[in-house]
Structures are given as structure tokens and as C-alpha cells.
C-alpha positions in Angstrom: 0.0 0.0 0.0 1.4 3.4 -1.0 1.8 5.8 1.9 2.0 9.6 1.7 3.5 12.0 4.1 0.8 13.4 6.4 2.5 16.8 6.4 3.5 17.4 2.7 1.5 14.7 0.9 4.6 13.3 -1.0 4.7 9.5 -1.5 6.7 7.6 1.0 8.9 4.5 0.5 8.0 1.4 2.4 9.4 1.3 6.0 10.3 5.0 6.0 10.6 6.5 9.5 10.6 10.0 8.2 9.6 11.9 5.0 12.6 12.3 2.6 11.0 15.5 1.3 10.1 17.4 4.4 11.9 15.4 7.1 8.6 15.0 9.1 8.9 12.2 11.6 6.5 9.3 11.1 6.9 7.2 14.3 4.7 8.0 17.4 6.6 9.2 20.5 5.8 7.9 23.9 6.1 10.4 26.7 8.1 9.0 29.6 7.4 10.0 33.2 10.3 10.4 35.5 10.4 8.1 38.5 8.5 9.4 41.6 10.5 10.9 44.4 9.8 9.2 47.8 11.0 12.4 49.7 8.3 14.5 48.1 5.6 12.1 49.2 6.9 12.2 52.8 7.0 16.0 52.7 3.4 16.2 51.6 2.4 13.7 54.2 4.2 15.7 56.9 2.5 18.9 55.7 -0.9 17.2 55.9 -0.1 15.9 59.4 0.9 19.3 60.5 -2.4 20.8 59.3 -4.3 18.1 61.2 -2.3 18.9 64.4 -3.0 22.6 63.9 -6.7 22.0 63.4 -6.9 19.8 66.5 -5.1 22.5 68.5 -7.6 25.1 67.3 -10.6 22.9 68.1 -9.1 22.2 71.6 -8.6 25.9 72.1 -12.2 26.7 71.1 -13.4 23.9 73.4 -11.5 25.4 76.3 -12.9 28.9 75.4 -16.5 27.5 75.5 -16.0 25.5 78.7 -18.5 26.9 81.3 -17.0 29.0 84.0 -18.1 30.1 87.5 -17.6 33.7 88.6 -18.0 34.8 92.3 -18.0 38.2 94.0 -18.7 39.9 97.3 -21.1 42.8 96.5 -20.0 42.9 92.9 -18.2 41.0 90.1 -17.0 41.6 86.5 -18.2 39.3 83.8 -17.1 39.0 80.2 -18.8 37.0 77.4 -18.7 37.2 73.6 -20.8 40.4 73.6 -18.8 42.5 76.1 -17.8 43.1 79.7 -20.3 43.8 82.5 -20.3 45.0 86.1 -22.9 43.3 88.4 -23.5 45.3 91.6 -25.5 44.4 94.7 -26.6 47.6 96.5 -29.4 49.8 97.6 -31.4 52.3 95.6 -28.9 55.2 96.3 -26.5 54.3 93.5 -26.2 51.7 90.8 -22.3 51.8 90.8 -21.6 51.5 94.5 -21.7 47.9 95.7 -22.7 46.9 99.3 -20.8 43.8 100.3 -21.9 44.1 104.0 -25.2 45.6 105.1 -25.6 46.4 108.8 -29.0 47.0 110.3 -30.1 48.1 113.8 -33.3 46.4 114.7 -35.3 46.2 118.0 -35.8 42.7 119.2 -38.9 40.9 118.1 -39.8 43.6 115.5 -39.9 42.8 111.8 -38.2 45.0 109.3 -37.5 45.0 105.6 -35.5 46.5 102.8 -34.9 46.2 99.1 -31.8 44.6 97.8 -31.0 45.6 94.2 -29.0 43.9 91.5 -27.7 46.5 89.0 -26.0 45.4 85.8 -23.9 48.0 84.0 -21.8 47.9 80.8 -18.3 48.2 82.1 -16.9 50.5 79.3 -19.7 53.1 79.5 -21.4 52.5 82.9 -24.7 52.4 81.1 -27.7 50.4 82.4 -28.1 47.0 80.6 -30.0 45.2 83.4 -33.2 44.4 81.5 -31.5 43.2 78.4 -29.0 41.1 80.4 -31.7 39.4 82.5 -34.0 38.7 79.5 -31.4 37.7 76.9 -28.6 36.0 78.8 -29.9 34.4 81.9 -31.5 30.9 81.8 -32.4 30.7 85.5 -31.8 32.5 88.7 -32.0 31.9 92.5 -31.8 34.2 95.5 -31.3 32.4 98.8 -30.1 32.8 102.4 -27.0 30.8 103.1 -27.2 28.5 105.0 -30.7 27.7 104.0 -32.4 27.3 107.5 -35.6 29.3 107.3 -37.0 27.9 110.6 -33.9 29.2 112.4 -32.8 32.5 110.9 -36.2 34.2 110.3 -35.0 35.9 107.1 -37.3 35.8 104.1 -36.7 36.8 100.5 -39.2 37.7 97.8 -38.8 36.4 94.2 -36.8 39.2 92.4 -38.4 41.2 89.7 -37.4 43.9 87.2 -38.2 47.4 88.5 -37.5 50.8 86.9 -36.2 53.4 89.3 -36.4 57.0 88.1 -32.9 58.5 87.6 -31.3 55.2 88.4 -32.5 52.9 85.7 -33.5 49.2 85.9 -33.0 47.0 88.9 -33.5 43.3 89.5 -35.0 43.8 92.9 -35.8 41.5 95.9 -37.4 42.3 99.3 -35.6 41.1 102.4 -37.3 40.8 105.7 -35.9 39.9 109.1 -36.4 40.5 112.9 -34.2 41.9 115.6 -33.5 38.3 116.7 -32.3 37.2 113.3 -28.7 36.1 113.1 -26.1 37.4 110.6 -26.7 35.8 107.2 -25.3 35.8 103.7 -27.7 36.5 100.9 -26.6 34.8 97.7 -27.7 35.5 94.1 -27.0 32.7 91.6 -27.4 33.4 87.9 -27.2 30.5 85.4 -26.3 31.8 82.0 -27.5 30.5 78.7 -23.9 29.9 77.6 -23.3 27.6 80.6 -21.5 30.1 82.9 -22.6 30.6 86.5 -22.5 33.9 88.3 -22.6 34.0 92.2 -22.8 37.3 94.1 -23.1 37.5 97.9 -24.0 40.2 100.4 -23.6 39.7 104.1 -26.4 41.1 106.4 -25.4 41.9 109.9 -28.3 42.5 112.4 -27.4 44.5 115.5 -30.3 44.0 117.9 -31.6 46.9 119.9 -33.2 46.7 123.3 -36.0 49.2 124.0 -36.1 51.2 127.2 -39.2 53.3 128.0 -39.3 56.7 129.7 -42.2 58.8 131.0 -42.6 62.1 132.6 -42.0 60.4 135.9 -38.5 59.3 134.8 -37.4 62.5 132.9 -38.4 66.1 132.9 -40.3 66.9 129.7 -43.1 69.4 130.5 -41.5 72.0 128.2 -39.7 71.8 124.9 -36.5 72.9 126.6 -36.7 70.1 129.2 -37.5 67.6 126.5 -34.4 68.6 124.5 -32.2 68.3 127.6 -33.6 64.8 128.4 -33.1 63.5 124.9 -29.5 64.9 124.8 -28.9 63.1 128.1 -30.2 59.8 126.9 -28.1 60.0 123.6 -25.0 60.5 125.7 -25.7 57.9 128.4 -27.4 55.0 126.7 -25.3 52.3 125.1 -25.5 51.9 121.3 -27.6 48.7 121.6 -30.3 50.4 123.6 -33.1 52.6 122.1 -35.2 55.1 124.1 -39.0 55.1 123.9 -40.2 58.4 125.3 -43.9 58.7 126.3 -44.7 62.4 126.1 -47.2 64.0 128.5 -50.4 65.6 127.1 -48.9 69.1 126.9 -48.2 71.6 124.2 -44.6 72.1 122.9 -43.8 75.4 121.1 -40.8 75.5 118.8 -38.7 73.0 116.8 -37.4 69.7 118.2 -34.2 68.4 116.4 -33.5 64.7 116.5 -30.1 63.9 115.0 -28.1 60.8 114.8 -29.4 58.8 117.8 -32.5 56.9 116.8 -35.5 57.6 119.1 -39.2 56.9 119.4 -41.7 59.6 120.5 -45.2 58.6 121.6 -47.8 61.2 122.4 -50.6 60.8 124.9 -54.1 62.1 125.6 -55.9 63.0 128.8 -59.5 64.0 128.1 -59.4 67.0 125.8 -55.7 67.5 126.2 -53.2 65.7 124.0 -49.6 66.0 123.0 -49.3 68.9 120.6 -46.3 70.4 118.8 -46.9 74.0 117.7 -43.8 74.1 115.4 -42.1 71.0 114.1 -39.8 68.1 114.4 -36.6 67.5 112.3 -35.3 64.0 112.1 -31.8 63.8 110.6 -29.2 61.1 110.2 -28.6 57.9 108.2 -29.9 55.3 110.5 -32.2 52.4 109.8 -36.0 52.6 109.9 -36.1 52.5 113.7 -37.3 56.1 114.4 -40.9 56.3 115.4 -43.3 59.3 115.9 -46.8 58.5 117.0 -50.0 60.0 118.3 -49.0 63.7 118.2 -50.9 66.7 116.9 -48.9 69.1 114.7 -50.0 72.7 114.2 -48.4 75.0 111.7 -47.1 77.2 110.1 -43.8 76.2 108.5 -42.8 72.6 108.0 -44.4 70.1 110.4 -42.2 67.0 110.1 -38.9 67.2 108.1 -37.0 63.9 107.8 -33.8 62.8 106.2 -33.6 59.5 108.1 -35.9 56.5 107.9 -39.0 57.0 110.0 -42.4 55.5 110.7 -45.2 58.0 111.6 -48.6 56.8 112.9 -51.7 58.3 114.4 -50.6 61.9 113.9 -52.4 64.9 112.5 -50.9 67.9 110.6 -52.7 71.1 110.1 -51.9 74.7 108.8 -48.4 74.0 107.4 -46.7 75.2 104.2 -45.6 71.5 104.0 -46.9 69.1 106.6 -44.5 66.2 106.0 -41.3 66.8 103.9 -38.9 63.9 103.2 -35.6 63.8 101.4 -32.8 61.3 100.9 -34.5 58.7 103.1 -34.2 54.9 102.7 -37.7 54.4 104.0 -40.7 56.6 105.0 -44.0 55.2 106.2 -47.2 57.0 107.2 -50.0 55.1 108.9 -53.4 56.4 110.0 -52.5 60.1 109.7 -54.7 63.1 109.0 -53.3 65.9 106.9 -55.7 68.9 106.4 -55.5 72.5 105.4 -51.9 72.6 104.4 -50.3 74.1 101.3 -48.7 70.6 100.7 -49.7 67.6 102.7 -46.8 65.2 101.9 -43.7 65.9 99.8 -41.6 63.0 98.8 -38.2 64.0 97.3 -35.2 61.9 96.5 -36.5 58.8 98.2 -34.2 55.8 97.9 -36.3 52.9 99.1 -39.8 51.8 99.8 -42.3 54.5 100.8 -45.6 53.5 102.2 -48.7 55.6 102.9 -51.6 53.6 104.4 -55.0 54.6 105.9 -54.2 58.3 105.7 -56.6 61.1 104.8 -55.6 64.2 102.8 -58.3 66.9 102.7 -58.4 70.6 102.1 -54.7 70.9 101.1 -53.4 72.9 98.2 -51.7 69.6 97.1 -52.4 66.4 98.8 -49.2 64.4 97.8 -46.4 66.0 95.9 -43.6 64.1 94.1 -41.3 67.0 92.8 -39.6 66.6 89.5 -35.8 66.4 89.3 -35.6 63.9 92.1 -35.4 60.2 92.4 -38.2 58.2 94.0 -37.7 54.5 94.1 -41.2 53.3 95.0 -44.4 54.7 96.6 -47.3 52.6 97.8 -50.5 54.3 98.7 -52.9 51.9 100.3 -56.5 52.5 101.6 -56.2 56.3 101.7 -58.6 59.1 101.0 -57.6 62.2 98.9 -60.5 64.6 98.7 -61.2 68.3 98.3 -57.5 69.2 97.7 -56.6 71.7 95.0 -54.5 68.9 93.5 -54.9 65.5 95.0 -51.7 63.8 93.6 -49.1 65.8 91.8 -46.5 63.3 90.4 -44.3 65.8 88.6 -41.5 63.3 87.8 -43.7 60.5 86.7 -42.4 58.2 89.5 -43.6 54.7 90.0 -46.8 54.6 92.2 -49.0 51.9 93.5 -52.5 52.9 94.4 -54.5 50.2 96.2 -58.0 50.7 97.5 -57.5 54.5 97.5 -60.3 57.0 96.9 -59.3 60.1 94.9 -62.1 62.6 94.6 
């Protein structure tokens, strides 16, 4: 068979390996692969093994980073998660940045007292309030308890905490603590179980310093005039030990002027004899930073000026206030309570300013005042409960200028 060159088309002789005309090669060439190098294979294997080791180390590091942790603190702690760093603070309603690791209370024996304990949560970098978002988005479960948990012995009770907005302070996760003067020192522990597996434990120690009550009457101390009463109170404040509180039973006389009670907690009880009763034609000033141990009861207050001005916790019961510019004025108190009081014909019946704790007004009557109850703007009021009261025939019954949280229960406002 005649063959031709595939390149130039000229006829080729038999058995030719190339074209004699154009020198085009006619034999197929087989491409030879060089022998594989064993060292290259080893290098690639070592590289793959290194990548596997690195990946394992990264996974181990991530596992360690996600391992649940427990954070503890006395009064406060700092917590960091994937979203940021936070300060958790246990304190009162005076400040959301100042922790209270130890809370000391002076309480008469066999009397029950209470206070709010607040958990504030702030963003560490800015100090801004993130309590509500933190509680709702990050916490799986929570528990507030007394340690050790022996409720039959220590007499301390805790309410289930709840979110409460405090004007000028922001949001608080708040619980109510109650105890008696015979309660021992306890530790209150907050445990927060986070959705990411972490656990946060904050503790606050409560120390109860019991007070013994010692009663005095006009037979024990001179108190027929305001001057004598002042001298007797000064004497008691200097002579009585710090774990004894004086209860003074006042005679049914009229005191003219202003009585100042400062520092030393005291209790004043009026009395009645026929048509005569304990009357103060002037006022009382209660100052100090004590606990809610001060008491004023069964006294008639007659204006003008300010009837009762308090900057320390006080409980007022069975008193009447008439003819004042402000009958009862409070400021910077942890707790103010009015029970069974009559406030009539005053410019302002009750003024609550910069109150830091629970304020309670129960079974009181406000009538014929320019303003029955005033909550001035520009102040902080944590909480006000008005229970079973009557506000009637006032120019303004309730003037809540700052929009503070109020609880009205069985109260008639006409």
C-alpha cells in the first residue's frame, strides 16, 4: 500500500521512518514519566499531618474557650462574654455603681423590718444600664437564697426578684428582704445560670445588731416643756449604750418650737388625757442615716412652716398635721412610712423628694390641702405605695411631677 506524508503529501517509501522530502517524523513518540521521588511524598504527608495537628489545637482551644466558668464576688463582680464586659452590683437604691458587700441594720428585738436589695447590671466600658437586656437575653435561670438555708432558724425571708424601673437610676433586679431583731447574721446569695453555661454568684452579708427598747415617761425624765424635752433627749443620747433605744412617752402638753432629732434613733409617743393631747406647735426635724427604727406616733402638729422634716428612715402613725406650708417633707431617706395620719388645710400635705427605698402611705386622709401628695420633678423616688387612703377636696390630690412609680391600692381620689 502506497503511503504519503501526512505533512507534505509526497509519496513515502515502504518502511520509512521519516519523509525524505520534508523530514517529518513518522513514528509515534511515547512520553516517559520520571520516577516518583519518595521524599516528596513524605514532605506532603508531613505537611498534611501538621495541618491536622493545627486543626486539632484550634478545636481544643475553642473547646476550652467555651468551657463553662463560674464567677464569684462579694457585693460585685466583673463578667465577660462574647458580647462585652459587664459589672454586676448588689446595692441599695442610692447608686447603681456602688456595691454593698456588707449591710448592717439596727433592729429592735422581736420587730420585723424590711428593705430592698438591688442587682444592678452595667456595661463596664460606659457604665450604662443593661440590666433588663442582660436578664432577659442572657440568663437561663436565677435563684436568691439565704446561706445556709435554714428558714426555721434565721427568720430571714426573700421575695422572688423582679425587674423594677427606678427613676434617675434605671432598671434594677429587685428583691425584698425581711428579718427580725433576733435574726442572726446571714449571707444573701444571688446565683445566675447563664444560657452559655456560665454561673455567676454574688453574695452580700447582712449583719443584724439588735436593739433593746427602754421606755421613759414624765416620771423618769423632765419633759413638761420643749427645753426640758431637748435636755432629756440629749442626756439619753450621751448615756445610753449603742444597743439600747429610748422610747419616750410624752405627756399631754403643748410644745412650742422645733425639736431636732439627730443621729441617735429615738421613738416619741404622744398621749391624751380627756381633751388634752400631746401637741407640737412648730415642728420636728429627724436627721441622720440610721435604719428605719425612728418612730413618731399620736402627736398633733400645728403650723405654720414645716411640720415634720425627715432625712432618716421614720415611721409615723396616728398623727395629725394642720396649717403648714408643708406638713411632712422627706428627702434622701431609705424608707418613710405614714399610717393612720390626717393631713388637712396645708399648702402641701406630703412631699416625697429623692426617696431611695420603699415608701408607704396607708390609711391616711388628705383633705383641704393645696396639694395632697407631691412628688417633685428632678428627684429620684424608688417606689411609693398608697394603700387604703382618701384624697379629697384638695386643690391637686396627687401631683406626680416626675412620673415616678406609684402603686394605688383601695385608695379613693375625689
